[in-house]
N, C-alpha and C positions, 0 to 999 in steps of 0.2 A: 909117796909113790913116785917113781921115776917118770919124768915127762914123756919119754918114749913109750912106756907102757900105758900111760894115760891116753896118748894120741892113738895108740894101737887099739885100745879098748873102744874109743870113740869111732874109729874106723870100722871095727867089727860090728858095733851096734848100728851104725848107719847102713852097713851092708844088709843087716838083718831087717831093718826098717824098709829099705828099698825092696827087698825080696818079699817080705810079708805084706806090705801094702800093695805091691804090684799084684800078687796073687789074689788078695782080698778084693781089690777094686775090679780086677778082671772078672772075678766070679760075680760080683754085684752087678756089673754092667751086662754080663752074659745072661744072667737070670732076668734082667729087665727086658730083654729082647722077646721074652715069651709072654708078655702081657699085651693086651690090646688097649689098656688104659693109658692114655697119653700123660695123665698126671703122675702116674707111677714111673713112667719112663723119664719124665722131667725131673722127678725127685731123685731118681738114681743118678742121672747125669749131673745134677747140681751137687749132690753129695759126693760124687766121684771127684769133681773139680775141687771142691772144698778140701777133701782128704788129700788130694795131690798137692795143694798149696800148703797145707799145714804139716804134712808128714813127709811126703816124697820129695818135694823140691829142696827143703833144707838138707835132707840126707844125700840127695844127688849132688848137691854143691859140696858138701863136706867130704864125700867119698873120694873124688880125685885129689882134692887138696890135701887131705890127711894121708892118702896113699903116696903122693909125691913127697910129702914131708918125711914119711917113714923110709922111703927109698933113699932120700938124701941123707938123713941122719943115720941110717943103718949102713951107709957106705956100700950099697948094692950097685951092681952094674946096671945102668939104664938099659943096656942092650942085652941083658941076661935073658936066656931062653924062657925061664919061668915068668919073667916080667913082661916080655913081649907077648907071650901067649895070653896072659891075663889081661 
């Protein structure tokens, strides 16, 4: 497989991970707000931080790095309207 397509696939997967874990973690923390049990709130917060470290952080680091590489290798305009908007 072409290196460009491999990096593009990694870029898309990392975007999906950022979006998916963001929604999932937000829901998890939102639901924990409705309990009076402090142990359940602590569990939700601890699990959220763990999930952010395992899934979200690497994806957030990969996202701009792979995006910049794709723009550079694809010979796109850095000041192109679609790129500035995104």
